[in-house]
A tleap script that builds the chain and sets N, CA, C and O, in Angstrom:
source leaprc.protein.ff14SB
mol = sequence {
  NMET SER LEU ALA SER ALA VAL PRO ARG PRO
  ALA GLY GLY VAL ALA PRO LEU PHE PHE ALA
  LEU GLY ASP GLU THR ARG LEU ALA LEU ILE
  GLY ARG LEU GLY GLU GLY LYS PRO LEU SER
  ILE ALA GLU LEU ALA SER GLY SER ALA ILE
  THR ARG GLN ALA ILE THR LYS HIE LEU ASN
  VAL LEU ALA GLY ALA GLY LEU VAL ARG ASP
  ARG ARG ARG GLY ARG GLU HIE LEU TRP GLU
  LEU GLU VAL ARG ARG LEU ASP ASP ALA ARG
  ALA TYR LEU ALA GLN ILE SER ARG GLN TRP
  ASP GLU ALA LEU ASP ARG LEU GLN GLN PHE
  VAL GLU CARG
}
set mol.1.N position { 86.181 100.733 73.725 }
set mol.1.CA position { 87.081 100.364 74.797 }
set mol.1.C position { 87.283 101.586 75.693 }
set mol.1.O position { 87.564 102.681 75.206 }
set mol.2.N position { 87.140 101.393 76.984 }
set mol.2.CA position { 87.322 102.512 77.898 }
set mol.2.C position { 88.801 102.761 78.134 }
set mol.2.O position { 89.639 101.884 77.928 }
set mol.3.N position { 89.096 103.959 78.562 }
set mol.3.CA position { 90.481 104.313 78.866 }
set mol.3.C position { 91.043 103.403 79.937 }
set mol.3.O position { 92.202 102.999 79.850 }
set mol.4.N position { 90.245 103.068 80.954 }
set mol.4.CA position { 90.712 102.223 82.052 }
set mol.4.C position { 91.076 100.824 81.585 }
set mol.4.O position { 91.924 100.176 82.197 }
set mol.5.N position { 90.446 100.337 80.500 }
set mol.5.CA position { 90.740 98.988 80.034 }
set mol.5.C position { 91.739 98.962 78.880 }
set mol.5.O position { 92.062 97.887 78.375 }
set mol.6.N position { 92.229 100.110 78.459 }
set mol.6.CA position { 93.117 100.180 77.308 }
set mol.6.C position { 94.489 99.571 77.582 }
set mol.6.O position { 95.138 99.082 76.658 }
set mol.7.N position { 94.936 99.594 78.829 }
set mol.7.CA position { 96.256 99.076 79.184 }
set mol.7.C position { 96.068 97.920 80.152 }
set mol.7.O position { 95.402 98.081 81.174 }
set mol.8.N position { 96.647 96.741 79.852 }
set mol.8.CA position { 96.528 95.622 80.776 }
set mol.8.C position { 97.114 95.979 82.143 }
set mol.8.O position { 98.148 96.639 82.242 }
set mol.9.N position { 96.425 95.525 83.191 }
set mol.9.CA position { 96.865 95.833 84.537 }
set mol.9.C position { 97.265 94.568 85.274 }
set mol.9.O position { 96.641 93.523 85.089 }
set mol.10.N position { 98.304 94.645 86.115 }
set mol.10.CA position { 98.672 93.482 86.920 }
set mol.10.C position { 97.597 93.214 87.966 }
set mol.10.O position { 96.788 94.082 88.294 }
set mol.11.N position { 97.611 91.983 88.481 }
set mol.11.CA position { 96.661 91.625 89.544 }
set mol.11.C position { 96.801 92.607 90.697 }
set mol.11.O position { 97.908 93.008 91.054 }
set mol.12.N position { 95.676 92.988 91.272 }
set mol.12.CA position { 95.710 93.946 92.369 }
set mol.12.C position { 95.584 95.375 91.894 }
set mol.12.O position { 95.455 96.292 92.706 }
set mol.13.N position { 95.620 95.579 90.579 }
set mol.13.CA position { 95.473 96.920 90.037 }
set mol.13.C position { 96.695 97.783 90.274 }
set mol.13.O position { 97.548 97.472 91.106 }
set mol.14.N position { 96.763 98.866 89.532 }
set mol.14.CA position { 97.905 99.764 89.661 }
set mol.14.C position { 97.565 101.065 90.367 }
set mol.14.O position { 98.469 101.782 90.796 }
set mol.15.N position { 96.282 101.387 90.497 }
set mol.15.CA position { 95.927 102.648 91.156 }
set mol.15.C position { 96.450 102.696 92.594 }
set mol.15.O position { 97.047 103.702 92.977 }
set mol.16.N position { 96.251 101.646 93.409 }
set mol.16.CA position { 96.808 101.692 94.767 }
set mol.16.C position { 98.332 101.768 94.762 }
set mol.16.O position { 98.939 102.403 95.624 }
set mol.17.N position { 98.929 101.120 93.789 }
set mol.17.CA position { 100.380 101.129 93.663 }
set mol.17.C position { 100.902 102.541 93.407 }
set mol.17.O position { 101.817 103.003 94.090 }
set mol.18.N position { 100.320 103.224 92.424 }
set mol.18.CA position { 100.780 104.566 92.111 }
set mol.18.C position { 100.359 105.585 93.169 }
set mol.18.O position { 101.065 106.568 93.390 }
set mol.19.N position { 99.224 105.364 93.821 }
set mol.19.CA position { 98.836 106.208 94.949 }
set mol.19.C position { 99.905 106.121 96.042 }
set mol.19.O position { 100.354 107.139 96.568 }
set mol.20.N position { 100.298 104.904 96.371 }
set mol.20.CA position { 101.295 104.709 97.429 }
set mol.20.C position { 102.638 105.336 97.056 }
set mol.20.O position { 103.338 105.865 97.918 }
set mol.21.N position { 102.990 105.278 95.790 }
set mol.21.CA position { 104.266 105.845 95.339 }
set mol.21.C position { 104.205 107.356 95.158 }
set mol.21.O position { 105.233 107.995 94.935 }
set mol.22.N position { 103.011 107.933 95.251 }
set mol.22.CA position { 102.824 109.355 94.980 }
set mol.22.C position { 103.074 110.261 96.168 }
set mol.22.O position { 102.577 111.387 96.192 }
set mol.23.N position { 103.815 109.812 97.133 }
set mol.23.CA position { 104.107 110.610 98.322 }
set mol.23.C position { 105.614 110.591 98.570 }
set mol.23.O position { 106.238 109.530 98.534 }
set mol.24.N position { 106.197 111.763 98.822 }
set mol.24.CA position { 107.652 111.857 99.011 }
set mol.24.C position { 108.160 110.993 100.152 }
set mol.24.O position { 109.196 110.341 100.026 }
set mol.25.N position { 107.439 110.985 101.259 }
set mol.25.CA position { 107.876 110.196 102.410 }
set mol.25.C position { 107.870 108.713 102.071 }
set mol.25.O position { 108.810 107.990 102.403 }
set mol.26.N position { 106.809 108.262 101.410 }
set mol.26.CA position { 106.745 106.852 101.043 }
set mol.26.C position { 107.806 106.498 100.010 }
set mol.26.O position { 108.375 105.407 100.055 }
set mol.27.N position { 108.078 107.406 99.081 }
set mol.27.CA position { 109.165 107.152 98.126 }
set mol.27.C position { 110.509 107.044 98.838 }
set mol.27.O position { 111.343 106.211 98.481 }
set mol.28.N position { 110.713 107.887 99.842 }
set mol.28.CA position { 111.959 107.814 100.613 }
set mol.28.C position { 112.055 106.480 101.352 }
set mol.28.O position { 113.130 105.884 101.425 }
set mol.29.N position { 110.935 106.016 101.898 }
set mol.29.CA position { 110.936 104.722 102.578 }
set mol.29.C position { 111.257 103.596 101.600 }
set mol.29.O position { 112.021 102.686 101.922 }
set mol.30.N position { 110.668 103.663 100.401 }
set mol.30.CA position { 110.970 102.670 99.360 }
set mol.30.C position { 112.467 102.700 99.043 }
set mol.30.O position { 113.092 101.651 98.891 }
set mol.31.N position { 113.036 103.897 98.946 }
set mol.31.CA position { 114.462 104.018 98.674 }
set mol.31.C position { 115.310 103.390 99.758 }
set mol.31.O position { 116.280 102.690 99.466 }
set mol.32.N position { 114.953 103.635 101.004 }
set mol.32.CA position { 115.699 103.045 102.124 }
set mol.32.C position { 115.582 101.521 102.118 }
set mol.32.O position { 116.573 100.814 102.302 }
set mol.33.N position { 114.377 101.028 101.906 }
set mol.33.CA position { 114.181 99.581 101.894 }
set mol.33.C position { 114.788 98.943 100.649 }
set mol.33.O position { 115.101 97.752 100.653 }
set mol.34.N position { 114.955 99.713 99.599 }
set mol.34.CA position { 115.559 99.220 98.374 }
set mol.34.C position { 117.043 98.941 98.497 }
set mol.34.O position { 117.648 98.374 97.587 }
set mol.35.N position { 117.630 99.330 99.605 }
set mol.35.CA position { 119.044 99.037 99.833 }
set mol.35.C position { 119.267 97.558 100.133 }
set mol.35.O position { 120.404 97.088 100.166 }
set mol.36.N position { 118.164 96.820 100.353 }
set mol.36.CA position { 118.264 95.376 100.471 }
set mol.36.C position { 118.213 94.806 101.872 }
set mol.36.O position { 118.051 93.597 102.033 }
set mol.37.N position { 118.343 95.624 102.873 }
set mol.37.CA position { 118.358 95.131 104.244 }
set mol.37.C position { 117.012 95.406 104.902 }
set mol.37.O position { 116.537 96.541 104.863 }
set mol.38.N position { 116.377 94.386 105.513 }
set mol.38.CA position { 115.135 94.638 106.250 }
set mol.38.C position { 115.397 95.622 107.391 }
set mol.38.O position { 116.408 95.520 108.085 }
set mol.39.N position { 114.482 96.573 107.580 }
set mol.39.CA position { 114.677 97.617 108.589 }
set mol.39.C position { 113.470 97.703 109.513 }
set mol.39.O position { 112.331 97.480 109.103 }
set mol.40.N position { 113.749 98.031 110.762 }
set mol.40.CA position { 112.681 98.259 111.732 }
set mol.40.C position { 112.161 99.682 111.570 }
set mol.40.O position { 112.769 100.512 110.895 }
set mol.41.N position { 111.028 99.942 112.202 }
set mol.41.CA position { 110.470 101.296 112.168 }
set mol.41.C position { 111.441 102.274 112.817 }
set mol.41.O position { 111.613 103.394 112.335 }
set mol.42.N position { 112.072 101.858 113.903 }
set mol.42.CA position { 113.054 102.723 114.574 }
set mol.42.C position { 114.207 103.057 113.634 }
set mol.42.O position { 114.665 104.199 113.593 }
set mol.43.N position { 114.678 102.064 112.879 }
set mol.43.CA position { 115.772 102.316 111.933 }
set mol.43.C position { 115.316 103.232 110.798 }
set mol.43.O position { 116.062 104.105 110.353 }
set mol.44.N position { 114.098 103.026 110.341 }
set mol.44.CA position { 113.579 103.869 109.260 }
set mol.44.C position { 113.366 105.307 109.722 }
set mol.44.O position { 113.510 106.238 108.930 }
set mol.45.N position { 113.024 105.497 110.994 }
set mol.45.CA position { 112.780 106.843 111.531 }
set mol.45.C position { 114.067 107.535 111.948 }
set mol.45.O position { 114.095 108.757 112.099 }
set mol.46.N position { 115.129 106.770 112.135 }
set mol.46.CA position { 116.402 107.336 112.597 }
set mol.46.C position { 116.916 108.406 111.638 }
set mol.46.O position { 116.971 108.194 110.426 }
set mol.47.N position { 117.288 109.550 112.189 }
set mol.47.CA position { 117.823 110.644 111.393 }
set mol.47.C position { 116.764 111.419 110.629 }
set mol.47.O position { 117.088 112.247 109.777 }
set mol.48.N position { 115.518 111.157 110.926 }
set mol.48.CA position { 114.425 111.814 110.223 }
set mol.48.C position { 113.598 112.623 111.213 }
set mol.48.O position { 113.558 112.319 112.406 }
set mol.49.N position { 112.948 113.643 110.708 }
set mol.49.CA position { 112.057 114.449 111.549 }
set mol.49.C position { 110.675 113.802 111.656 }
set mol.49.O position { 109.800 114.303 112.362 }
set mol.50.N position { 110.490 112.700 110.958 }
set mol.50.CA position { 109.197 112.021 110.945 }
set mol.50.C position { 109.110 111.063 112.131 }
set mol.50.O position { 110.060 110.339 112.431 }
set mol.51.N position { 107.968 111.071 112.794 }
set mol.51.CA position { 107.780 110.212 113.968 }
set mol.51.C position { 107.627 108.751 113.551 }
set mol.51.O position { 107.321 108.447 112.398 }
set mol.52.N position { 107.845 107.860 114.510 }
set mol.52.CA position { 107.644 106.438 114.251 }
set mol.52.C position { 106.184 106.151 113.893 }
set mol.52.O position { 105.895 105.301 113.051 }
set mol.53.N position { 105.282 106.866 114.538 }
set mol.53.CA position { 103.863 106.674 114.256 }
set mol.53.C position { 103.551 107.037 112.798 }
set mol.53.O position { 102.806 106.326 112.124 }
set mol.54.N position { 104.118 108.134 112.321 }
set mol.54.CA position { 103.910 108.533 110.926 }
set mol.54.C position { 104.555 107.524 109.970 }
set mol.54.O position { 103.980 107.190 108.934 }
set mol.55.N position { 105.747 107.045 110.321 }
set mol.55.CA position { 106.417 106.027 109.502 }
set mol.55.C position { 105.518 104.792 109.396 }
set mol.55.O position { 105.352 104.222 108.318 }
set mol.56.N position { 104.941 104.390 110.533 }
set mol.56.CA position { 104.060 103.227 110.556 }
set mol.56.C position { 102.866 103.424 109.627 }
set mol.56.O position { 102.500 102.508 108.890 }
set mol.57.N position { 102.265 104.589 109.654 }
set mol.57.CA position { 101.118 104.866 108.786 }
set mol.57.C position { 101.516 104.776 107.309 }
set mol.57.O position { 100.795 104.198 106.495 }
set mol.58.N position { 102.668 105.353 106.979 }
set mol.58.CA position { 103.141 105.288 105.593 }
set mol.58.C position { 103.454 103.849 105.189 }
set mol.58.O position { 103.142 103.439 104.071 }
set mol.59.N position { 104.062 103.087 106.082 }
set mol.59.CA position { 104.365 101.687 105.776 }
set mol.59.C position { 103.088 100.881 105.560 }
set mol.59.O position { 103.053 99.988 104.713 }
set mol.60.N position { 102.054 101.186 106.310 }
set mol.60.CA position { 100.791 100.481 106.131 }
set mol.60.C position { 100.168 100.777 104.774 }
set mol.60.O position { 99.565 99.891 104.167 }
set mol.61.N position { 100.304 102.017 104.284 }
set mol.61.CA position { 99.828 102.348 102.933 }
set mol.61.C position { 100.629 101.560 101.898 }
set mol.61.O position { 100.064 100.988 100.966 }
set mol.62.N position { 101.949 101.536 102.071 }
set mol.62.CA position { 102.806 100.789 101.150 }
set mol.62.C position { 102.480 99.296 101.187 }
set mol.62.O position { 102.460 98.633 100.150 }
set mol.63.N position { 102.226 98.774 102.387 }
set mol.63.CA position { 101.883 97.356 102.520 }
set mol.63.C position { 100.539 97.069 101.858 }
set mol.63.O position { 100.369 96.024 101.230 }
set mol.64.N position { 99.590 97.981 101.993 }
set mol.64.CA position { 98.283 97.809 101.365 }
set mol.64.C position { 98.377 97.743 99.847 }
set mol.64.O position { 97.548 97.107 99.195 }
set mol.65.N position { 99.378 98.395 99.292 }
set mol.65.CA position { 99.600 98.368 97.841 }
set mol.65.C position { 100.509 97.207 97.437 }
set mol.65.O position { 100.800 97.021 96.255 }
set mol.66.N position { 100.953 96.433 98.420 }
set mol.66.CA position { 101.813 95.286 98.135 }
set mol.66.C position { 103.268 95.641 97.900 }
set mol.66.O position { 104.032 94.812 97.405 }
set mol.67.N position { 103.667 96.852 98.243 }
set mol.67.CA position { 105.044 97.293 97.988 }
set mol.67.C position { 106.032 96.888 99.080 }
set mol.67.O position { 107.232 96.789 98.822 }
set mol.68.N position { 105.549 96.659 100.275 }
set mol.68.CA position { 106.409 96.229 101.380 }
set mol.68.C position { 105.692 95.138 102.163 }
set mol.68.O position { 104.474 94.981 102.069 }
set mol.69.N position { 106.455 94.403 102.923 }
set mol.69.CA position { 105.890 93.410 103.845 }
set mol.69.C position { 106.704 93.462 105.128 }
set mol.69.O position { 107.851 93.910 105.144 }
set mol.70.N position { 106.087 92.995 106.193 }
set mol.70.CA position { 106.802 92.978 107.462 }
set mol.70.C position { 106.816 91.579 108.038 }
set mol.70.O position { 105.977 90.738 107.713 }
set mol.71.N position { 107.785 91.354 108.897 }
set mol.71.CA position { 107.860 90.117 109.662 }
set mol.71.C position { 108.331 90.480 111.057 }
set mol.71.O position { 109.073 91.441 111.257 }
set mol.72.N position { 107.891 89.706 111.987 }
set mol.72.CA position { 108.245 89.983 113.385 }
set mol.72.C position { 109.599 89.368 113.718 }
set mol.72.O position { 109.927 88.257 113.299 }
set mol.73.N position { 110.363 90.122 114.477 }
set mol.73.CA position { 111.599 89.623 115.082 }
set mol.73.C position { 111.541 90.081 116.530 }
set mol.73.O position { 111.828 91.237 116.841 }
set mol.74.N position { 111.172 89.175 117.398 }
set mol.74.CA position { 110.980 89.562 118.786 }
set mol.74.C position { 109.811 90.517 118.899 }
set mol.74.O position { 108.697 90.217 118.469 }
set mol.75.N position { 110.082 91.669 119.483 }
set mol.75.CA position { 109.030 92.674 119.664 }
set mol.75.C position { 108.909 93.644 118.499 }
set mol.75.O position { 107.959 94.424 118.434 }
set mol.76.N position { 109.859 93.602 117.585 }
set mol.76.CA position { 109.812 94.583 116.498 }
set mol.76.C position { 109.413 93.946 115.171 }
set mol.76.O position { 109.512 92.736 114.971 }
set mol.77.N position { 108.965 94.805 114.290 }
set mol.77.CA position { 108.631 94.403 112.925 }
set mol.77.C position { 109.773 94.846 112.020 }
set mol.77.O position { 110.241 95.982 112.108 }
set mol.78.N position { 110.214 93.953 111.159 }
set mol.78.CA position { 111.196 94.302 110.138 }
set mol.78.C position { 110.463 94.415 108.810 }
set mol.78.O position { 109.675 93.546 108.437 }
set mol.79.N position { 110.739 95.496 108.113 }
set mol.79.CA position { 110.059 95.787 106.854 }
set mol.79.C position { 110.997 95.537 105.690 }
set mol.79.O position { 112.181 95.869 105.739 }
set mol.80.N position { 110.438 94.937 104.628 }
set mol.80.CA position { 111.203 94.622 103.424 }
set mol.80.C position { 110.430 95.085 102.191 }
set mol.80.O position { 109.201 95.153 102.194 }
set mol.81.N position { 111.172 95.395 101.158 }
set mol.81.CA position { 110.595 95.807 99.883 }
set mol.81.C position { 110.089 94.591 99.123 }
set mol.81.O position { 110.741 93.546 99.108 }
set mol.82.N position { 108.932 94.725 98.494 }
set mol.82.CA position { 108.388 93.706 97.588 }
set mol.82.C position { 108.711 94.150 96.165 }
set mol.82.O position { 107.946 94.893 95.549 }
set mol.83.N position { 109.835 93.696 95.655 }
set mol.83.CA position { 110.331 94.132 94.348 }
set mol.83.C position { 109.348 93.787 93.234 }
set mol.83.O position { 109.251 94.513 92.245 }
set mol.84.N position { 108.622 92.685 93.388 }
set mol.84.CA position { 107.671 92.259 92.359 }
set mol.84.C position { 106.674 93.365 92.031 }
set mol.84.O position { 106.321 93.548 90.866 }
set mol.85.N position { 106.217 94.105 93.037 }
set mol.85.CA position { 105.235 95.181 92.789 }
set mol.85.C position { 105.877 96.343 92.041 }
set mol.85.O position { 105.220 96.991 91.226 }
set mol.86.N position { 107.148 96.613 92.307 }
set mol.86.CA position { 107.828 97.649 91.522 }
set mol.86.C position { 107.966 97.189 90.071 }
set mol.86.O position { 107.886 97.995 89.143 }
set mol.87.N position { 108.172 95.889 89.889 }
set mol.87.CA position { 108.208 95.344 88.529 }
set mol.87.C position { 106.859 95.520 87.839 }
set mol.87.O position { 106.802 95.783 86.638 }
set mol.88.N position { 105.765 95.375 88.606 }
set mol.88.CA position { 104.429 95.615 88.046 }
set mol.88.C position { 104.299 97.059 87.560 }
set mol.88.O position { 103.771 97.307 86.476 }
set mol.89.N position { 104.779 98.005 88.360 }
set mol.89.CA position { 104.713 99.417 87.971 }
set mol.89.C position { 105.557 99.665 86.727 }
set mol.89.O position { 105.134 100.364 85.806 }
set mol.90.N position { 106.739 99.093 86.709 }
set mol.90.CA position { 107.638 99.256 85.557 }
set mol.90.C position { 106.983 98.690 84.294 }
set mol.90.O position { 107.024 99.327 83.242 }
set mol.91.N position { 106.386 97.515 84.386 }
set mol.91.CA position { 105.741 96.883 83.228 }
set mol.91.C position { 104.560 97.714 82.740 }
set mol.91.O position { 104.356 97.865 81.535 }
set mol.92.N position { 103.786 98.249 83.672 }
set mol.92.CA position { 102.641 99.075 83.308 }
set mol.92.C position { 103.091 100.335 82.572 }
set mol.92.O position { 102.517 100.699 81.545 }
set mol.93.N position { 104.106 100.990 83.093 }
set mol.93.CA position { 104.629 102.198 82.441 }
set mol.93.C position { 105.253 101.878 81.086 }
set mol.93.O position { 105.139 102.668 80.149 }
set mol.94.N position { 105.911 100.724 80.976 }
set mol.94.CA position { 106.497 100.320 79.701 }
set mol.94.C position { 105.409 100.101 78.648 }
set mol.94.O position { 105.583 100.461 77.484 }
set mol.95.N position { 104.277 99.504 79.069 }
set mol.95.CA position { 103.163 99.285 78.146 }
set mol.95.C position { 102.600 100.618 77.656 }
set mol.95.O position { 102.328 100.784 76.467 }
set mol.96.N position { 102.429 101.554 78.568 }
set mol.96.CA position { 101.930 102.881 78.181 }
set mol.96.C position { 102.917 103.550 77.236 }
set mol.96.O position { 102.510 104.178 76.259 }
set mol.97.N position { 104.191 103.424 77.514 }
set mol.97.CA position { 105.221 104.011 76.664 }
set mol.97.C position { 105.167 103.410 75.254 }
set mol.97.O position { 105.275 104.131 74.262 }
set mol.98.N position { 105.000 102.079 75.175 }
set mol.98.CA position { 104.895 101.438 73.856 }
set mol.98.C position { 103.675 101.954 73.103 }
set mol.98.O position { 103.745 102.189 71.896 }
set mol.99.N position { 102.566 102.130 73.800 }
set mol.99.CA position { 101.359 102.640 73.133 }
set mol.99.C position { 101.573 104.049 72.604 }
set mol.99.O position { 101.127 104.367 71.501 }
set mol.100.N position { 102.240 104.886 73.362 }
set mol.100.CA position { 102.524 106.244 72.890 }
set mol.100.C position { 103.474 106.203 71.702 }
set mol.100.O position { 103.283 106.937 70.733 }
set mol.101.N position { 104.498 105.353 71.765 }
set mol.101.CA position { 105.432 105.236 70.642 }
set mol.101.C position { 104.701 104.814 69.376 }
set mol.101.O position { 104.945 105.355 68.297 }
set mol.102.N position { 103.792 103.832 69.516 }
set mol.102.CA position { 103.022 103.372 68.357 }
set mol.102.C position { 102.129 104.481 67.816 }
set mol.102.O position { 102.021 104.653 66.602 }
set mol.103.N position { 101.492 105.230 68.703 }
set mol.103.CA position { 100.626 106.339 68.263 }
set mol.103.C position { 101.444 107.413 67.556 }
set mol.103.O position { 101.012 107.945 66.533 }
set mol.104.N position { 102.604 107.732 68.083 }
set mol.104.CA position { 103.455 108.742 67.442 }
set mol.104.C position { 103.970 108.251 66.096 }
set mol.104.O position { 104.081 109.034 65.154 }
set mol.105.N position { 104.288 106.952 65.995 }
set mol.105.CA position { 104.709 106.392 64.708 }
set mol.105.C position { 103.587 106.502 63.676 }
set mol.105.O position { 103.834 106.855 62.523 }
set mol.106.N position { 102.353 106.200 64.093 }
set mol.106.CA position { 101.217 106.314 63.173 }
set mol.106.C position { 101.025 107.770 62.737 }
set mol.106.O position { 100.758 108.036 61.565 }
set mol.107.N position { 101.157 108.690 63.655 }
set mol.107.CA position { 101.017 110.103 63.325 }
set mol.107.C position { 102.107 110.532 62.343 }
set mol.107.O position { 101.837 111.242 61.375 }
set mol.108.N position { 103.338 110.094 62.603 }
set mol.108.CA position { 104.433 110.449 61.710 }
set mol.108.C position { 104.188 109.897 60.308 }
set mol.108.O position { 104.402 110.605 59.324 }
set mol.109.N position { 103.746 108.658 60.204 }
set mol.109.CA position { 103.437 108.070 58.894 }
set mol.109.C position { 102.331 108.822 58.181 }
set mol.109.O position { 102.399 109.023 56.969 }
set mol.110.N position { 101.312 109.240 58.919 }
set mol.110.CA position { 100.210 109.992 58.349 }
set mol.110.C position { 100.705 111.343 57.822 }
set mol.110.O position { 100.349 111.739 56.712 }
set mol.111.N position { 101.511 112.043 58.598 }
set mol.111.CA position { 102.006 113.367 58.210 }
set mol.111.C position { 102.938 113.271 57.018 }
set mol.111.O position { 102.929 114.153 56.160 }
set mol.112.N position { 103.733 112.232 56.946 }
set mol.112.CA position { 104.710 112.098 55.874 }
set mol.112.C position { 104.071 111.633 54.551 }
set mol.112.O position { 104.728 111.678 53.510 }
set mol.113.N position { 102.826 111.197 54.574 }
set mol.113.CA position { 102.161 110.764 53.314 }
set mol.113.C position { 101.715 111.928 52.503 }
set mol.113.O position { 101.144 111.749 51.428 }
savepdb mol mol.pdb
quit
């Protein structure tokens, strides 16, 4: 069994998901969108040194990983968090954690014999 197949993965894979989450700016955007209110690019850029163009690029990476989605309201796009994908990340990490716990339990049993 290869390392890549050792842990079940959600549909769409987890590599793009963790890649998207591996950037401070994108994590900050996830945090802002996690407050529950859909936000425009202008609102997301407000109070930040990051340009709207850069925010847009980061949002597109997040959208490509399925972490956010947008909808049009007039001329602007409102961005929302896709909580289901965060649940996928949580489930994947929980599975890895269970595997490590099981491996450590086996090691402890072996050492104690």
